SELUM-526494 format. One record per residue (C-alpha): residue number from 1; residue in one letter; x, y, z. Coordinates in pm, 1 decimal. Layout:
BEGIN
  drenvex  bapa      east     north        up
      NUM     a         X         Y         Z
...
***
This chain:
BEGIN
  drenvex  bapa      east     north        up
        1     x    5576.9    8816.9   11209.6
        2     x    5941.3    8903.6   11156.0
        3     x    6100.8    9242.5   11121.3
        4     x    5977.4    9399.2   10795.1
        5     x    6212.6    9329.0   10513.8
        6     x    6433.6    9093.7   10714.5
        7     x    6461.7    8721.7   10635.5
        8     x    6462.3    8445.1   10897.7
        9     x    6817.4    8363.0   10780.8
       10     x    6932.8    8721.0   10853.3
       11     x    6757.4    8718.9   11193.8
       12     x    6924.7    8393.3   11284.9
       13     x    7264.3    8531.7   11181.3
       14     x    7202.4    8848.3   11374.2
       15     x    7107.3    8646.5   11686.5
       16     x    7427.5    8440.0   11656.4
       17     x    7652.5    8739.8   11599.7
       18     x    7475.1    8919.2   11888.4
       19     x    7541.8    8623.4   12114.1
       20     x    7910.6    8637.8   12017.9
       21     x    7923.5    9007.9   12077.9
       22     x    7758.8    8976.0   12422.8
       23     x    8001.6    8700.0   12512.6
       24     x    8311.5    8896.4   12387.6
       25     x    8220.9    9180.6   12624.2
       26     x    8114.3    8940.5   12903.0
       27     x    7772.5    9122.3   12915.3
       28     x    7607.6    8801.8   13034.2
       29     x    7803.6    8806.1   13362.8
       30     x    7579.1    9063.3   13531.6
       31     x    7278.0    8837.9   13514.3
       32     x    7457.2    8500.0   13500.8
       33     x    7247.3    8425.1   13192.0
       34     x    7392.0    8241.2   12894.2
       35     x    7472.8    8483.9   12608.7
       36     x    7256.5    8287.3   12360.4
       37     x    6955.2    8339.1   12590.4
       38     x    7020.4    8713.5   12609.3
       39     x    7062.1    8734.9   12233.0
       40     x    6731.5    8547.3   12184.3
       41     x    6565.8    8785.1   12428.7
       42     x    6690.9    9083.7   12247.1
       43     x    6585.5    8951.9   11907.9
       44     x    6240.7    8885.2   12054.5
       45     x    6235.3    9247.2   12181.1
       46     x    6300.3    9380.1   11829.1
       47     x    6036.9    9153.9   11675.9
       48     x    5779.2    9251.7   11941.8
       49     x    5859.4    9615.5   11904.5
       50     x    5802.9    9580.7   11532.3
       51     x    5464.6    9407.6   11591.8
       52     x    5365.4    9694.1   11823.4
       53     x    5460.0    9960.1   11567.9
       54     x    5267.2    9779.8   11293.5
       55     x    4959.1    9750.6   11520.2
       56     x    4977.7   10118.8   11604.1
       57     x    5015.7   10224.6   11242.2
       58     x    4728.3    9998.5   11133.2
       59     x    4518.9   10148.3   11409.7
       60     x    4601.2   10505.5   11282.2
       61     x    4545.2   10396.6   10923.1
       62     x    4900.5   10470.3   10817.2
       63     x    5016.4   10121.0   10731.3
       64     x    5028.9    9983.2   10379.8
       65     x    4944.2    9611.5   10353.8
       66     x    5074.4    9600.6   10003.7
       67     x    5437.9    9666.1   10092.4
       68     x    5449.9    9644.7   10464.0
       69     x    5573.8    9998.2   10525.1
       70     x    5453.8   10291.6   10722.3
       71     x    5307.9   10550.0   10488.1
       72     x    5458.4   10896.3   10452.7
       73     x    5175.2   11070.2   10630.6
       74     x    5266.0   10904.4   10963.8
       75     x    5343.5   11104.1   11271.2
       76     x    5710.5   11090.3   11183.0
       77     x    5679.2   11297.3   10868.3
       78     x    5618.1   11668.5   10896.1
       79     x    5648.2   11984.5   10696.7
       80     x    5964.5   12053.6   10876.9
       81     x    6129.4   11732.9   10761.1
       82     x    6221.7   11400.7   10917.4
       83     x    6429.6   11558.4   11194.7
       84     x    6144.3   11765.1   11332.6
       85     x    6088.4   12136.3   11346.1
       86     x    6352.8   12388.6   11261.0
       87     x    6394.4   12745.9   11360.5
       88     x    6519.3   12963.6   11642.2
       89     x    6257.6   12833.5   11887.8
       90     x    6410.3   12484.4   11886.0
       91     x    6655.9   12438.3   12169.7
       92     x    7003.9   12314.9   12076.5
       93     x    7094.4   11967.7   12208.8
***
């Protein structure tokens, strides 16, 4: 299973560009791991996170098989809006 709405071509391009970005900042130096391996690892993290979210939403009955999206009544939607509750009792960040 890929990320919802993302083609294999886009994922492959993302991974290549991420590898280049990691290399341009020498982010692979800390672990002495080739940048393409780190990019592959991070891509797999995103894909596994997506799988976990889908499994959770299916378990809660909030996942639509027809279009592969999480339904509006998920835990992220509330009367207060997508950013959470509003009002004076909410601490400022």
